[in-house]
C-alpha positions as protocol buffer text, in pm:
chain_id: "A"
residue {
  index: 1
  type: MET
  ca { x: 916 y: 4003 z: -5266 }
}
residue {
  index: 2
  type: PHE
  ca { x: 1276 y: 4049 z: -5161 }
}
residue {
  index: 3
  type: THR
  ca { x: 1447 y: 4021 z: -4825 }
}
residue {
  index: 4
  type: ILE
  ca { x: 1698 y: 4242 z: -4648 }
}
residue {
  index: 5
  type: GLU
  ca { x: 1942 y: 3951 z: -4672 }
}
residue {
  index: 6
  type: GLN
  ca { x: 1920 y: 3964 z: -5052 }
}
residue {
  index: 7
  type: ILE
  ca { x: 1996 y: 4336 z: -5045 }
}
residue {
  index: 8
  type: HIS
  ca { x: 2294 y: 4281 z: -4814 }
}
residue {
  index: 9
  type: GLU
  ca { x: 2419 y: 4002 z: -5041 }
}
residue {
  index: 10
  type: ALA
  ca { x: 2401 y: 4227 z: -5348 }
}
residue {
  index: 11
  type: PHE
  ca { x: 2571 y: 4512 z: -5160 }
}
residue {
  index: 12
  type: GLY
  ca { x: 2846 y: 4276 z: -5043 }
}
residue {
  index: 13
  type: LYS
  ca { x: 2958 y: 4239 z: -5405 }
}
residue {
  index: 14
  type: VAL
  ca { x: 3029 y: 4613 z: -5435 }
}
residue {
  index: 15
  type: LYS
  ca { x: 3401 y: 4683 z: -5397 }
}
residue {
  index: 16
  type: SER
  ca { x: 3428 y: 5008 z: -5593 }
}
residue {
  index: 17
  type: GLY
  ca { x: 3225 y: 5259 z: -5790 }
}
residue {
  index: 18
  type: ALA
  ca { x: 3274 y: 5045 z: -6098 }
}
residue {
  index: 19
  type: ASP
  ca { x: 3055 y: 4777 z: -5932 }
}
residue {
  index: 20
  type: PHE
  ca { x: 2763 y: 5014 z: -5875 }
}
residue {
  index: 21
  type: PRO
  ca { x: 2580 y: 4955 z: -6208 }
}
residue {
  index: 22
  type: ARG
  ca { x: 2582 y: 4580 z: -6141 }
}
residue {
  index: 23
  type: PHE
  ca { x: 2453 y: 4645 z: -5787 }
}
residue {
  index: 24
  type: VAL
  ca { x: 2161 y: 4845 z: -5927 }
}
residue {
  index: 25
  type: GLN
  ca { x: 2084 y: 4566 z: -6173 }
}
residue {
  index: 26
  type: ASP
  ca { x: 2099 y: 4306 z: -5894 }
}
residue {
  index: 27
  type: LEU
  ca { x: 1849 y: 4515 z: -5695 }
}
residue {
  index: 28
  type: LYS
  ca { x: 1618 y: 4532 z: -5996 }
}
residue {
  index: 29
  type: ASP
  ca { x: 1653 y: 4156 z: -6046 }
}
residue {
  index: 30
  type: ILE
  ca { x: 1530 y: 4082 z: -5693 }
}
residue {
  index: 31
  type: GLY
  ca { x: 1235 y: 4318 z: -5731 }
}
residue {
  index: 32
  type: VAL
  ca { x: 1342 y: 4653 z: -5587 }
}
residue {
  index: 33
  type: THR
  ca { x: 1163 y: 4923 z: -5784 }
}
residue {
  index: 34
  type: HIS
  ca { x: 1244 y: 5234 z: -5579 }
}
residue {
  index: 35
  type: TYR
  ca { x: 1359 y: 5365 z: -5245 }
}
residue {
  index: 36
  type: ASP
  ca { x: 1309 y: 5687 z: -5052 }
}
residue {
  index: 37
  type: ASN
  ca { x: 1601 y: 5878 z: -4906 }
}
residue {
  index: 38
  type: PHE
  ca { x: 1534 y: 6164 z: -4666 }
}
residue {
  index: 39
  type: VAL
  ca { x: 1796 y: 6436 z: -4696 }
}
residue {
  index: 40
  type: SER
  ca { x: 1686 y: 6607 z: -4376 }
}
residue {
  index: 41
  type: ASP
  ca { x: 1793 y: 6318 z: -4153 }
}
residue {
  index: 42
  type: GLY
  ca { x: 1955 y: 6059 z: -4381 }
}
residue {
  index: 43
  type: ARG
  ca { x: 1686 y: 5793 z: -4340 }
}
residue {
  index: 44
  type: THR
  ca { x: 1626 y: 5553 z: -4627 }
}
residue {
  index: 45
  type: LYS
  ca { x: 1298 y: 5367 z: -4673 }
}
């Protein structure tokens, strides 16, 4: 299981769009398999 701190740490490494693929890989490495984003109100689960 992953923690919100791990997600924030991975996101903190993103400085530009070029860093995004590495961010996605970091999320996969800590166990994130998917997320839900609600267009109607912008929530993310």
